All heavy atoms as an XYZ file, in Angstrom:
813
protein
N     116.693    181.123    151.727
C     116.568    181.168    150.282
C     116.460    179.747    149.762
O     117.189    178.857    150.181
C     117.776    181.881    149.684
C     117.820    181.842    148.194
S     119.263    182.700    147.568
C     118.445    184.044    146.772
N     115.602    179.530    148.838
C     115.333    178.196    148.312
C     116.524    177.594    147.580
O     116.604    176.401    147.389
C     114.128    178.256    147.372
N     117.481    178.407    147.170
C     118.621    177.907    146.409
C     119.719    177.376    147.313
O     120.706    176.852    146.827
C     119.193    179.015    145.514
O     119.593    180.097    146.344
C     118.181    179.464    144.488
N     119.575    177.498    148.609
C     120.557    176.947    149.531
C     121.728    177.870    149.818
O     122.716    177.445    150.401
N     121.663    179.106    149.454
C     122.747    180.046    149.717
C     122.245    181.463    149.642
O     121.067    181.703    149.421
N     123.144    182.389    149.855
C     122.746    183.782    149.772
C     122.940    184.300    148.357
O     123.665    183.710    147.548
C     123.579    184.647    150.733
O     124.937    184.659    150.271
C     123.507    184.132    152.163
N     122.295    185.396    148.090
C     122.456    186.029    146.782
C     123.911    186.358    146.513
O     124.421    186.134    145.420
C     121.634    187.316    146.705
C     120.176    187.094    146.599
C     119.457    188.417    146.493
N     118.029    188.187    146.578
C     117.146    189.130    146.649
N     117.511    190.397    146.646
N     115.860    188.843    146.711
N     124.566    186.901    147.525
C     125.957    187.305    147.355
C     126.857    186.112    147.039
O     127.757    186.211    146.209
C     126.462    188.043    148.596
C     125.797    189.387    148.835
C     124.396    189.280    149.460
O     124.052    188.217    150.026
O     123.633    190.256    149.350
N     126.597    184.989    147.699
C     127.398    183.789    147.440
C     127.213    183.302    146.006
O     128.179    182.936    145.342
C     127.029    182.669    148.419
C     127.477    182.926    149.835
C     126.891    181.922    150.825
O     125.988    181.140    150.443
O     127.329    181.922    151.974
N     125.984    183.278    145.553
C     125.720    182.812    144.192
C     126.290    183.785    143.173
O     126.895    183.364    142.180
C     124.211    182.642    143.986
C     123.862    181.849    142.756
S     124.435    180.153    142.879
C     125.508    180.092    141.475
N     126.115    185.085    143.411
C     126.698    186.085    142.513
C     128.216    185.922    142.449
O     128.814    186.002    141.374
C     126.345    187.497    142.976
C     124.877    187.851    142.773
O     124.181    187.151    142.003
O     124.424    188.827    143.414
N     128.845    185.684    143.600
C     130.303    185.512    143.645
C     130.734    184.255    142.903
O     131.751    184.259    142.203
C     130.782    185.470    145.097
N     129.968    183.184    143.032
C     130.304    181.943    142.340
C     130.242    182.143    140.830
O     131.151    181.730    140.101
C     129.348    180.827    142.760
C     129.665    179.483    142.129
C     128.739    178.412    142.625
C     129.201    178.000    144.006
N     128.682    176.685    144.416
N     129.193    182.792    140.365
C     129.060    183.039    138.927
C     130.179    183.952    138.443
O     130.779    183.717    137.387
C     127.665    183.611    138.594
C     126.599    182.524    138.809
C     127.613    184.146    137.159
C     125.167    183.015    138.739
N     130.498    184.979    139.208
C     131.579    185.888    138.844
C     132.910    185.160    138.773
O     133.708    185.389    137.850
C     131.656    187.065    139.841
O     130.412    187.779    139.797
C     132.797    188.007    139.518
N     133.167    184.260    139.706
C     134.413    183.486    139.694
C     134.472    182.588    138.465
O     135.523    182.472    137.818
C     134.539    182.666    140.973
N     133.350    181.944    138.136
C     133.321    181.122    136.928
C     133.615    181.968    135.701
O     134.375    181.564    134.824
C     131.973    180.437    136.774
C     131.740    179.277    137.675
C     132.680    178.492    138.282
C     130.472    178.763    138.082
N     132.060    177.523    139.035
C     130.709    177.657    138.921
C     129.165    179.116    137.810
C     129.680    176.917    139.493
C     128.144    178.378    138.378
C     128.402    177.284    139.213
N     133.003    183.141    135.629
C     133.213    184.016    134.476
C     134.676    184.442    134.378
O     135.255    184.439    133.280
C     132.306    185.242    134.557
C     130.856    184.902    134.311
C     129.901    186.057    134.493
O     130.162    186.960    135.310
O     128.867    186.043    133.812
N     135.282    184.775    135.493
C     136.694    185.185    135.506
C     137.589    184.038    135.028
O     138.442    184.211    134.160
C     137.094    185.632    136.908
C     138.534    186.115    137.015
C     138.956    186.394    138.458
N     138.844    185.164    139.245
C     138.016    184.984    140.272
N     137.237    185.960    140.668
N     137.982    183.838    140.930
N     137.366    182.843    135.566
C     138.190    181.700    135.189
C     137.949    181.280    133.739
O     138.892    180.894    133.034
C     137.939    180.529    136.126
C     138.509    180.764    137.515
O     139.330    181.708    137.682
O     138.149    180.018    138.437
N     136.706    181.360    133.295
C     136.419    181.028    131.898
C     137.056    182.029    130.944
O     137.504    181.648    129.857
C     134.912    180.933    131.665
C     134.272    179.658    132.203
C     132.755    179.783    132.206
C     134.717    178.449    131.394
N     137.125    183.275    131.328
C     137.784    184.276    130.479
C     139.283    183.988    130.404
O     139.890    184.059    129.330
C     137.529    185.694    130.995
C     138.200    186.781    130.187
C     137.770    186.849    128.714
O     136.758    186.243    128.334
O     138.475    187.508    127.936
N     139.891    183.659    131.536
C     141.311    183.291    131.538
C     141.547    182.068    130.648
O     142.522    182.005    129.902
C     141.796    183.001    132.959
C     141.904    184.241    133.823
C     142.362    183.936    135.252
N     143.556    183.107    135.300
C     143.686    182.021    136.074
N     142.719    181.647    136.879
N     144.805    181.333    136.076
N     140.635    181.097    130.747
C     140.747    179.884    129.934
C     140.579    180.207    128.453
O     141.320    179.681    127.611
C     139.709    178.859    130.391
C     139.721    177.519    129.669
C     141.062    176.812    129.830
C     138.592    176.645    130.206
N     139.637    181.068    128.125
C     139.416    181.458    126.729
C     140.678    182.079    126.135
O     141.110    181.722    125.038
C     138.254    182.445    126.611
C     137.918    182.843    125.178
C     136.954    184.001    125.130
N     137.534    185.232    125.622
C     138.369    186.016    124.934
N     138.731    185.700    123.717
N     138.841    187.125    125.466
N     141.291    182.986    126.873
C     142.510    183.653    126.402
C     143.644    182.641    126.267
O     144.387    182.646    125.277
C     142.892    184.813    127.345
C     144.272    185.361    127.028
C     141.849    185.924    127.259
N     143.783    181.757    127.262
C     144.845    180.753    127.208
C     144.662    179.817    126.018
O     145.634    179.464    125.339
C     144.881    179.965    128.516
N     143.428    179.419    125.752
C     143.178    178.544    124.602
C     143.458    179.262    123.297
O     143.950    178.654    122.337
C     141.740    178.026    124.628
C     141.456    176.891    125.608
C     139.967    176.587    125.640
C     142.262    175.659    125.263
N     143.160    180.536    123.236
C     143.433    181.303    122.016
C     144.924    181.397    121.748
O     145.356    181.414    120.589
C     142.825    182.698    122.125
N     145.703    181.431    122.810
C     147.161    181.532    122.668
C     147.842    180.171    122.565
O     149.017    180.104    122.226
C     147.744    182.265    123.875
C     147.338    183.705    123.959
C     147.915    184.331    125.190
N     147.555    185.743    125.268
C     147.759    186.488    126.326
N     148.313    185.992    127.404
N     147.411    187.752    126.315
N     147.138    179.119    122.871
C     147.721    177.775    122.916
C     148.010    177.261    121.512
O     147.404    177.707    120.533
C     146.763    176.819    123.628
N     148.920    176.306    121.423
C     149.152    175.657    120.128
C     147.857    175.014    119.621
O     146.993    174.625    120.420
C     150.202    174.588    120.441
C     150.824    175.017    121.732
C     149.783    175.797    122.471
N     147.745    174.880    118.326
C     146.512    174.367    117.719
C     146.075    173.016    118.282
O     144.880    172.829    118.527
C     146.661    174.284    116.198
C     145.389    173.906    115.482
C     144.207    174.837    115.764
O     144.412    176.046    115.958
O     143.076    174.340    115.790
N     146.980    172.061    118.528
C     146.514    170.781    119.095
C     145.850    170.933    120.467
O     144.863    170.259    120.763
C     147.785    169.934    119.197
C     148.731    170.535    118.210
C     148.394    172.006    118.167
N     146.361    171.834    121.289
C     145.761    172.079    122.607
C     144.403    172.735    122.434
O     143.417    172.344    123.066
C     146.689    172.954    123.490
C     146.000    173.347    124.786
C     148.001    172.231    123.761
N     144.336    173.710    121.561
C     143.076    174.397    121.291
C     142.029    173.408    120.772
O     140.888    173.384    121.249
C     143.294    175.526    120.278
C     142.066    176.282    119.968
N     141.568    177.271    120.777
C     141.195    176.176    118.927
C     140.458    177.753    120.255
N     140.206    177.104    119.136
N     142.413    172.587    119.818
C     141.483    171.614    119.240
C     141.021    170.597    120.279
O     139.854    170.193    120.276
C     142.148    170.908    118.063
N     141.918    170.221    121.162
C     141.573    169.228    122.187
C     140.549    169.756    123.172
O     139.631    169.049    123.571
C     142.844    168.809    122.921
C     142.607    167.851    124.049
C     143.888    167.459    124.708
N     143.631    166.591    125.851
C     144.519    166.299    126.752
N     145.750    166.767    126.654
N     144.205    165.528    127.763
N     140.700    171.001    123.592
C     139.889    171.525    124.685
C     138.738    172.443    124.268
O     137.873    172.735    125.090
C     140.776    172.269    125.688
C     141.671    171.344    126.464
C     143.048    171.517    126.458
C     141.148    170.306    127.221
C     143.872    170.685    127.188
C     141.962    169.462    127.949
C     143.322    169.657    127.928
O     144.139    168.823    128.651
N     138.726    172.910    123.053
C     137.693    173.870    122.655
C     136.270    173.342    122.854
O     135.424    174.063    123.399
C     137.906    174.350    121.224
C     136.957    175.434    120.855
N     135.764    175.185    120.212
C     136.994    176.769    121.075
C     135.115    176.323    120.043
N     135.836    177.294    120.557
N     135.956    172.111    122.440
C     134.581    171.625    122.668
C     134.203    171.586    124.153
O     133.090    171.967    124.521
C     134.584    170.212    122.053
C     135.696    170.236    121.059
C     136.736    171.150    121.646
N     135.120    171.158    125.008
C     134.832    171.114    126.446
C     134.661    172.526    127.004
O     133.782    172.767    127.848
C     135.947    170.376    127.189
N     135.496    173.456    126.536
C     135.366    174.844    126.962
C     133.999    175.391    126.572
O     133.321    176.041    127.376
C     136.468    175.710    126.343
C     136.201    177.180    126.481
C     136.433    177.826    127.675
C     135.683    177.911    125.418
C     136.159    179.187    127.820
C     135.410    179.260    125.547
C     135.654    179.893    126.751
N     133.585    175.117    125.347
C     132.300    175.610    124.859
C     131.151    175.095    125.706
O     130.244    175.849    126.078
C     132.105    175.222    123.379
O     133.192    175.757    122.623
C     130.800    175.742    122.837
N     131.181    173.816    126.043
C     130.128    173.235    126.880
C     130.151    173.822    128.286
O     129.105    174.090    128.874
C     130.261    171.717    126.937
C     129.673    171.035    125.735
C     128.197    171.387    125.514
O     127.372    171.192    126.434
O     127.867    171.867    124.420
N     131.341    174.022    128.830
C     131.454    174.610    130.167
C     130.908    176.038    130.168
O     130.158    176.427    131.071
C     132.916    174.585    130.605
C     133.212    174.798    132.071
C     132.533    173.748    132.938
C     134.719    174.780    132.300
N     131.250    176.809    129.155
C     130.762    178.184    129.048
C     129.236    178.195    128.901
O     128.551    179.000    129.535
C     131.422    178.889    127.860
C     131.208    180.366    127.877
C     132.124    181.204    128.500
C     130.077    180.946    127.307
C     131.923    182.572    128.545
C     129.870    182.304    127.345
C     130.797    183.114    127.963
O     130.583    184.469    128.008
N     128.735    177.295    128.080
C     127.284    177.194    127.891
C     126.594    176.871    129.214
O     125.569    177.462    129.552
C     126.993    176.113    126.849
C     125.539    175.931    126.530
C     125.374    174.833    125.448
N     124.005    174.415    125.353
C     123.409    173.537    126.161
N     124.088    172.969    127.117
N     122.153    173.228    125.996
N     127.164    175.950    129.980
C     126.595    175.604    131.279
C     126.568    176.792    132.226
O     125.580    177.014    132.941
N     127.633    177.579    132.208
C     127.677    178.785    133.050
C     126.594    179.764    132.635
O     125.914    180.361    133.481
C     129.068    179.425    132.966
C     129.296    180.599    133.910
C     128.883    181.943    133.379
C     129.581    182.327    132.091
N     129.082    183.646    131.601
N     126.396    179.920    131.345
C     125.368    180.839    130.858
C     123.965    180.371    131.243
O     123.106    181.194    131.576
C     125.476    181.019    129.342
C     126.643    181.891    128.927
C     126.518    183.314    129.433
O     125.460    183.945    129.254
O     127.495    183.809    130.029
N     123.739    179.077    131.223
C     122.441    178.550    131.635
C     122.197    178.840    133.106
O     121.124    179.316    133.486
C     122.343    177.038    131.330
C     122.275    176.812    129.816
C     121.128    176.418    132.021
C     122.448    175.363    129.401
N     123.200    178.556    133.946
C     123.058    178.838    135.383
C     122.805    180.325    135.601
O     121.905    180.707    136.353
C     124.308    178.392    136.170
C     124.275    178.928    137.604
C     124.427    176.885    136.181
N     123.583    181.154    134.930
C     123.449    182.604    135.122
C     122.059    183.088    134.721
O     121.428    183.860    135.461
C     124.520    183.337    134.312
C     124.512    184.829    134.546
C     125.658    185.492    133.809
C     125.641    186.986    134.036
N     126.763    187.645    133.356
N     121.556    182.626    133.593
C     120.243    183.099    133.152
C     119.137    182.588    134.074
O     118.195    183.320    134.388
C     119.975    182.708    131.707
O     119.877    181.322    131.570
N     119.262    181.339    134.519
C     118.248    180.821    135.442
C     118.337    181.491    136.794
O     117.317    181.691    137.464
C     118.371    179.304    135.547
C     117.947    178.655    134.243
C     117.961    177.179    134.293
N     117.546    176.646    132.987
C     117.593    175.394    132.661
N     118.004    174.486    133.544
N     117.208    174.998    131.467
N     119.538    181.859    137.214
C     119.709    182.594    138.464
C     119.086    183.980    138.344
O     118.376    184.435    139.236
C     121.193    182.691    138.816
C     121.492    183.588    139.974
C     122.258    184.706    139.953
C     121.053    183.437    141.328
N     122.312    185.263    141.201
C     121.582    184.504    142.066
C     120.246    182.513    141.984
C     121.345    184.659    143.429
C     120.010    182.670    143.338
C     120.557    183.737    144.040
N     119.341    184.641    137.250
C     118.771    185.975    137.051
C     117.247    185.933    137.018
O     116.597    186.887    137.435
C     119.322    186.599    135.769
C     120.777    186.985    135.897
C     121.417    187.428    134.600
O     120.807    187.248    133.513
O     122.546    187.940    134.659
N     116.699    184.836    136.558
C     115.248    184.690    136.498
C     114.623    184.652    137.889
O     113.520    185.143    138.097
C     114.889    183.415    135.730
C     113.414    183.215    135.540
C     113.111    181.929    134.786
O     113.944    181.016    134.712
N     111.929    181.855    134.223
N     115.326    184.088    138.869
C     114.748    183.953    140.215
C     115.375    184.873    141.243
O     114.826    185.060    142.319
C     114.834    182.496    140.726
C     116.278    182.060    140.931
C     114.074    181.564    139.812
C     116.441    180.742    141.663
N     116.497    185.476    140.945
C     117.293    186.212    141.928
C     116.508    187.289    142.665
O     116.539    187.378    143.872
C     118.519    186.838    141.270
C     119.422    187.542    142.253
C     120.595    188.179    141.527
N     121.553    188.722    142.453
C     121.477    189.921    142.998
N     120.451    190.713    142.697
N     122.377    190.346    143.843
N     115.842    188.129    141.978
C     115.180    189.256    142.610
C     113.703    189.045    142.880
O     113.001    189.979    143.268
N     113.236    187.835    142.721
C     111.820    187.550    142.878
C     111.549    187.140    144.323
O     112.236    186.282    144.872
C     111.379    186.424    141.907
C     109.913    186.087    142.089
C     111.667    186.835    140.468
N     110.540    187.747    144.918
C     110.216    187.450    146.311
C     109.844    185.990    146.494
O     110.357    185.313    147.380
C     109.087    188.368    146.790
C     108.638    188.079    148.199
C     109.509    188.258    149.274
C     107.364    187.618    148.457
C     109.104    187.976    150.570
C     106.946    187.342    149.747
C     107.823    187.523    150.804
O     107.431    187.246    152.083
N     108.958    185.504    145.669
C     108.555    184.095    145.715
C     108.630    183.515    144.305
O     107.624    183.467    143.594
C     107.134    183.954    146.253
C     107.019    184.266    147.716
C     105.649    183.904    148.209
N     105.550    184.229    149.633
C     104.437    184.218    150.300
N     103.307    183.917    149.711
N     104.433    184.512    151.583
N     109.806    183.061    143.933
C     109.910    182.508    142.580
C     109.087    181.229    142.446
O     108.826    180.537    143.428
C     111.401    182.223    142.426
C     111.944    182.173    143.796
C     111.046    183.006    144.662
N     108.697    180.953    141.236
C     107.933    179.732    140.967
C     108.800    178.531    141.325
O     109.993    178.501    141.011
C     107.566    179.656    139.490
C     106.616    180.724    139.025
C     106.332    180.584    137.535
O     106.496    179.473    136.991
O     105.967    181.597    136.935
N     108.207    177.539    141.976
C     108.977    176.345    142.338
C     109.646    175.685    141.129
O     110.773    175.196    141.246
C     107.931    175.422    142.966
C     106.881    176.355    143.491
C     106.846    177.491    142.513
N     108.991    175.693    139.988
C     109.584    175.098    138.788
C     110.837    175.858    138.357
O     111.828    175.252    137.938
C     108.570    175.059    137.657
N     110.817    177.177    138.479
C     111.983    177.983    138.120
C     113.133    177.717    139.083
O     114.293    177.633    138.663
C     111.621    179.464    138.117
N     112.821    177.586    140.355
C     113.849    177.275    141.355
C     114.437    175.896    141.066
O     115.660    175.705    141.104
C     113.283    177.345    142.790
C     114.309    176.851    143.804
C     112.845    178.766    143.109
N     113.585    174.944    140.735
C     114.040    173.597    140.421
C     114.955    173.594    139.195
O     116.005    172.953    139.203
C     112.843    172.663    140.193
C     113.226    171.247    139.848
C     113.926    170.521    140.977
O     113.683    170.789    142.146
N     114.806    169.605    140.638
N     114.578    174.344    138.156
C     115.417    174.429    136.956
C     116.775    175.041    137.284
O     117.805    174.578    136.799
C     114.713    175.234    135.859
C     113.593    174.477    135.169
C     113.072    175.206    133.949
N     112.611    176.563    134.222
C     111.374    176.882    134.589
N     110.457    175.942    134.727
N     111.039    178.135    134.800
N     116.763    176.065    138.135
C     118.025    176.677    138.545
C     118.878    175.683    139.319
O     120.079    175.540    139.058
C     117.771    177.926    139.401
C     119.006    178.357    140.135
C     120.048    178.964    139.459
C     119.143    178.119    141.494
C     121.212    179.334    140.127
C     120.291    178.491    142.164
C     121.330    179.090    141.482
N     118.292    174.992    140.277
C     119.051    174.044    141.094
C     119.635    172.922    140.240
O     120.771    172.499    140.466
C     118.173    173.489    142.209
C     117.870    174.525    143.268
C     116.863    174.058    144.313
O     116.055    173.174    144.059
N     116.912    174.664    145.483
N     118.881    172.460    139.262
C     119.390    171.425    138.356
C     120.559    171.952    137.530
O     121.567    171.264    137.359
C     118.271    170.927    137.449
C     117.229    170.110    138.175
C     115.974    169.847    137.352
O     115.873    170.339    136.200
O     115.075    169.152    137.875
N     120.427    173.167    137.011
C     121.506    173.769    136.222
C     122.739    174.003    137.088
O     123.869    173.769    136.644
C     121.037    175.079    135.587
N     122.530    174.446    138.318
C     123.644    174.680    139.232
C     124.367    173.376    139.538
O     125.598    173.314    139.492
C     123.143    175.336    140.526
C     124.196    175.588    141.600
C     125.285    176.527    141.092
C     123.525    176.166    142.847
N     123.633    172.327    139.839
C     124.250    171.028    140.134
C     125.030    170.521    138.924
O     126.152    170.009    139.066
C     123.183    170.025    140.555
N     124.467    170.679    137.738
C     125.152    170.239    136.521
C     126.432    171.053    136.303
O     127.477    170.492    135.938
C     124.229    170.365    135.320
N     126.367    172.348    136.539
C     127.544    173.195    136.339
C     128.620    172.876    137.358
O     129.811    172.834    137.022
C     127.151    174.675    136.410
C     128.290    175.635    136.179
S     129.068    175.401    134.570
C     130.447    176.520    134.729
N     128.230    172.669    138.599
C     129.228    172.338    139.615
C     129.915    171.017    139.285
O     131.130    170.886    139.441
C     128.593    172.319    140.993
C     128.272    173.727    141.482
C     127.519    173.773    142.794
O     126.847    172.783    143.157
O     127.596    174.825    143.466
N     129.169    170.034    138.790
C     129.756    168.758    138.383
C     130.665    168.952    137.167
O     131.769    168.389    137.109
C     128.664    167.744    138.083
N     130.216    169.751    136.215
C     131.022    170.016    135.022
C     132.301    170.759    135.387
O     133.367    170.494    134.816
C     130.211    170.819    134.006
N     132.211    171.660    136.334
C     133.390    172.423    136.763
C     134.419    171.489    137.405
O     135.615    171.597    137.129
C     132.977    173.526    137.729
C     134.044    174.552    137.897
C     134.889    174.692    138.952
C     134.400    175.585    136.980
N     135.752    175.738    138.738
C     135.462    176.299    137.542
C     133.912    175.968    135.735
C     136.059    177.382    136.894
C     134.501    177.046    135.096
C     135.559    177.739    135.673
N     133.939    170.570    138.242
C     134.855    169.592    138.853
C     135.485    168.716    137.771
O     136.687    168.444    137.811
C     134.131    168.731    139.870
C     133.835    169.440    141.179
C     133.296    168.494    142.236
N     132.055    167.842    141.844
C     130.841    168.351    142.009
N     130.697    169.541    142.573
N     129.772    167.691    141.629
N     134.692    168.290    136.809
C     135.198    167.447    135.730
C     136.178    168.201    134.829
O     137.064    167.588    134.231
C     134.033    166.907    134.895
N     136.043    169.507    134.749
C     136.910    170.323    133.891
C     138.213    170.713    134.572
O     139.074    171.322    133.937
C     136.169    171.586    133.454
N     138.370    170.376    135.826
C     139.580    170.759    136.563
C     140.863    170.357    135.842
O     141.792    171.163    135.755
C     139.530    170.152    137.965
C     140.571    170.684    138.910
C     140.164    172.026    139.496
N     141.019    173.066    138.966
C     140.737    174.352    138.966
N     139.616    174.776    139.455
N     141.561    175.234    138.483
N     140.965    169.126    135.317
C     142.195    168.781    134.591
C     142.450    169.694    133.392
O     143.599    170.062    133.121
C     141.962    167.333    134.151
C     140.970    166.790    135.129
C     140.090    167.963    135.473
N     141.389    170.066    132.663
C     141.544    170.971    131.538
C     142.047    172.325    132.026
O     142.983    172.899    131.451
C     140.225    171.154    130.791
C     140.285    172.218    129.696
S     138.738    172.489    128.798
C     137.611    173.002    130.065
N     141.446    172.844    133.073
C     141.850    174.139    133.603
C     143.313    174.105    134.034
O     144.092    175.009    133.708
C     140.969    174.537    134.788
C     139.510    174.831    134.451
C     138.659    174.810    135.705
C     139.393    176.148    133.743
N     143.693    173.039    134.740
C     145.074    172.925    135.193
C     146.036    172.811    134.018
O     147.082    173.450    133.998
C     145.237    171.709    136.111
C     144.525    171.885    137.442
O     144.192    173.041    137.810
O     144.294    170.860    138.123
N     145.676    172.010    133.033
C     146.545    171.776    131.880
C     146.734    173.049    131.056
O     147.838    173.337    130.591
C     145.967    170.665    131.014
C     146.937    170.164    129.967
O     148.163    170.201    130.212
O     146.474    169.712    128.901
N     145.691    173.815    130.877
C     145.759    174.995    130.014
C     146.252    176.224    130.768
O     147.046    177.005    130.232
C     144.394    175.280    129.351
C     144.428    176.564    128.547
C     143.985    174.106    128.470
N     145.839    176.398    132.018
C     146.188    177.616    132.745
C     147.548    177.553    133.421
O     148.170    178.601    133.623
C     145.100    177.949    133.771
C     143.743    178.317    133.189
C     142.737    178.579    134.292
C     143.834    179.507    132.253
N     148.032    176.377    133.759
C     149.354    176.293    134.400
C     150.467    176.857    133.528
O     151.294    177.606    134.023
C     149.662    174.870    134.819
C     149.065    174.517    136.152
C     149.526    173.157    136.614
C     148.856    172.833    137.939
N     149.166    171.474    138.378
N     150.502    176.534    132.223
C     151.556    177.135    131.403
C     151.487    178.654    131.361
O     152.505    179.331    131.259
C     151.305    176.546    130.012
C     150.598    175.273    130.257
C     149.758    175.531    131.493
N     150.261    179.206    131.484
C     150.121    180.668    131.497
C     150.745    181.272    132.748
O     151.325    182.334    132.706
C     148.632    181.043    131.481
C     148.166    181.641    130.179
S     146.436    182.111    130.271
C     146.534    183.664    131.113
N     150.627    180.582    133.881
C     151.119    181.084    135.154
C     152.645    181.024    135.215
O     153.273    181.787    135.938
C     150.516    180.294    136.301
N     153.240    180.122    134.462
C     154.694    179.943    134.510
C     155.444    181.038    133.819
O     155.033    181.899    133.211
C     155.048    178.605    133.882
C-alpha cells in the first residue's frame, strides 16, 4: 500500500485518535475555565488535523489505484497529524491525568 501500512492499521490509528480526542473534549468541558481556555485552541487544531487525515484517508482508502497527488496529500496530512499528536502529549497528560485519578 502506498501509505506505508495496512488499511486496518490506519483505521485503528484514526479510531484511537478519535477515542482520545473525545476523552480530551469531555475533560476540557469539565475542567476549570483557565484550563479550558489554555487548551481549547490546541484541542481545536488537533481535532481539525484528525479530520483532515480522516477525510484524505477516506478519499484513497477503497481506491484500487488512487491518484498519486491524493496519496501525497494524505501522507502529508498524516505526517502533520503524527507530529501534532506528539506535540500535544503534554496537553493530553495534563488534562487527562486528573480525570484518571
